C-alpha positions as a printed Julia matrix, in Angstrom:
183×3 Matrix{Float64}:
   0.0     0.0    0.0
   1.3     3.43  -0.91
   1.88    5.75   2.05
  -0.44    8.5    0.85
  -3.23    6.01   0.06
  -2.83    4.56   3.54
  -3.12    7.96   5.2
  -6.08    9.04   3.06
  -8.03    5.83   3.68
  -7.04    5.23   7.31
  -9.86    4.04   9.47
  -9.73    2.51  12.93
 -11.51   -0.8   13.26
 -12.49   -2.58  16.46
 -13.67   -5.97  15.17
 -10.33   -7.77  15.4
  -9.44  -11.45  15.42
  -6.27  -13.54  15.38
  -3.7   -13.5   14.08
  -2.01  -10.44  15.48
   1.24   -9.2   14.0
   4.22  -11.32  15.03
   7.84  -11.91  14.22
   9.25   -9.64  11.54
   5.9    -7.91  11.07
   5.74   -6.93  14.73
   9.38   -5.85  14.64
   8.62   -3.52  11.72
   5.57   -2.12  13.5
   7.65   -1.36  16.58
  10.44    0.16  14.48
   7.87    2.38  12.74
   6.78    3.59  16.18
  10.34    4.37  17.16
  10.76    6.52  14.02
   8.35    9.13  15.38
   9.65   12.7   15.65
  11.68   12.86  18.86
  13.27   16.22  19.67
  16.72   15.76  21.28
  16.34   11.97  20.86
  14.94   11.62  24.38
  13.04    8.4   23.62
  10.33    9.3   26.14
   8.39    6.13  25.42
   7.77    2.83  27.03
   6.01    0.38  24.76
   4.47   -2.74  26.29
   3.25   -5.45  23.9
   0.53   -7.56  25.51
  -0.58  -10.86  24.0
  -1.41  -14.27  25.46
  -0.56  -14.15  29.17
   0.29  -10.46  28.74
  -3.41   -9.79  28.07
  -4.22  -11.64  31.29
  -1.72   -9.47  33.2
  -3.18   -6.28  31.68
  -6.69   -7.47  32.56
  -5.63   -8.07  36.16
  -4.3    -4.52  36.39
  -7.54   -3.07  35.01
  -9.86   -5.21  37.15
  -7.91   -4.58  40.36
  -7.78   -0.87  39.59
 -11.51   -0.76  38.9
 -12.19   -2.43  42.26
  -9.78   -0.11  44.13
 -11.35    2.93  42.43
 -14.83    1.8   43.49
 -16.11    1.76  39.92
 -19.64    0.48  39.34
 -19.98   -3.29  38.98
 -20.71   -2.93  35.25
 -17.34   -1.24  34.71
 -15.56   -3.91  36.76
 -17.19   -6.6   34.6
 -16.2    -4.72  31.43
 -12.6    -4.56  32.67
 -12.57   -8.38  32.76
 -13.18   -8.67  29.02
 -12.18   -5.43  27.31
  -8.58   -6.27  26.4
  -9.69   -9.52  24.76
 -11.4    -7.56  21.98
  -8.15   -8.05  20.05
  -5.36  -10.62  20.09
  -2.8    -7.91  20.93
  -2.81   -4.67  22.89
   0.17   -2.34  22.82
   0.29    0.04  25.77
   2.13    3.26  24.95
   3.45    5.29  27.83
   5.19    8.66  27.85
   7.99    8.6   30.41
   8.8    12.27  30.92
  12.45   13.26  30.62
  13.41   16.66  32.0
  15.0    18.73  29.22
  15.37   22.5   28.84
  14.32   22.48  25.17
  11.74   19.69  25.1
   8.58   20.43  27.11
   6.27   17.72  28.38
   3.66   18.43  25.69
   6.23   17.7   22.99
   7.12   14.4   24.64
   3.43   13.48  24.77
   3.23   14.27  21.05
   6.24   12.05  20.36
   4.57    9.05  21.95
   1.28    9.92  20.24
   3.11    9.94  16.89
   4.75    6.62  17.78
   1.32    5.13  18.5
  -0.06    6.44  15.2
   2.98    5.15  13.3
   2.48    1.67  14.75
  -1.2     1.67  13.85
  -0.43    2.79  10.29
   2.37    0.24   9.88
   0.02   -2.52  11.04
  -2.64   -1.37   8.61
  -0.1    -1.24   5.76
   0.58   -4.95   6.41
  -3.09   -5.94   6.28
  -3.82   -5.76  10.01
  -5.96   -3.13  11.66
  -6.63   -1.73  15.06
  -8.05    0.93  17.23
  -6.33    3.34  19.6
  -8.24    3.65  22.85
  -7.64    5.61  26.0
 -10.68    5.89  28.28
 -10.78    6.32  32.03
  -8.27    3.54  32.68
  -5.53    5.55  30.97
  -5.78    8.21  33.68
  -6.88    6.07  36.62
  -4.51    6.59  39.58
  -4.46    2.87  40.4
  -3.6     1.91  36.81
  -0.9     4.58  36.81
   0.51    3.13  40.04
   0.47   -0.41  38.58
   2.59    0.82  35.66
   4.92    2.7   38.01
   4.16    6.08  36.47
   5.6     9.23  37.97
   3.45   12.37  38.17
   4.64   13.72  34.8
   4.3    10.34  32.98
   1.2     9.47  31.0
  -0.47    6.49  29.37
  -0.98    7.69  25.8
  -3.03    4.78  24.63
  -4.01    1.17  24.39
  -3.47    0.18  20.75
  -5.6    -2.88  19.96
  -4.21   -4.8   16.95
  -5.3    -7.84  14.99
  -6.74   -9.03  11.73
  -9.94   -7.25  10.7
 -12.93   -9.58  11.05
 -14.44   -8.05   7.91
 -13.64   -5.28   5.45
 -13.23   -2.09   7.51
 -15.41    0.8    6.37
 -13.58    3.91   5.22
 -14.4     7.03   7.21
 -16.0     9.89   5.35
 -13.69   12.69   4.3
 -13.7    15.86   6.33
 -14.09   19.17   4.57
 -10.8    21.12   4.86
 -12.71   24.33   4.12
 -14.42   24.0    7.51
 -11.29   23.08   9.48
  -8.35   24.84   7.86
  -7.42   28.52   7.89
  -4.81   29.86   5.51
  -2.63   32.8    6.43
  -1.2    33.98   3.15
């Protein structure tokens, strides 16, 4: 798939089945993530690939956090199954690195770009996925389970797998309504 075609037809898809990327494919996806713009080469990311028992470990973190946070029973039950919506979940975390020229917001953007790059690389290889955040990304108990410092942030949970069916293409947005030109 050509890069421009990929970007112009990109569409997240949540109906994912096995197989997930593996081996050389997964290596390329991770390398694509690590090619994200990274001012001063700080590498402010931690990337955790969860599959198999890793999904069970991630589920345990979410369920325990939901219980500790006194979430409603429905949310606790959802936490027990949500990561199994795909055969792989990649957790992307921004680990803040103090630097006089690279503010926190730029480091967040770096990890956001890394997450997007991985999703696009997966899609270019015939996989698909969906980038989710939700309340668990900011939950204090989840943050503690991942050993996050105050300035660190979970950027997303990138669900990856094989699309169960042909993903629909999102409608185009009208640039005339969203873009201003200063000429």
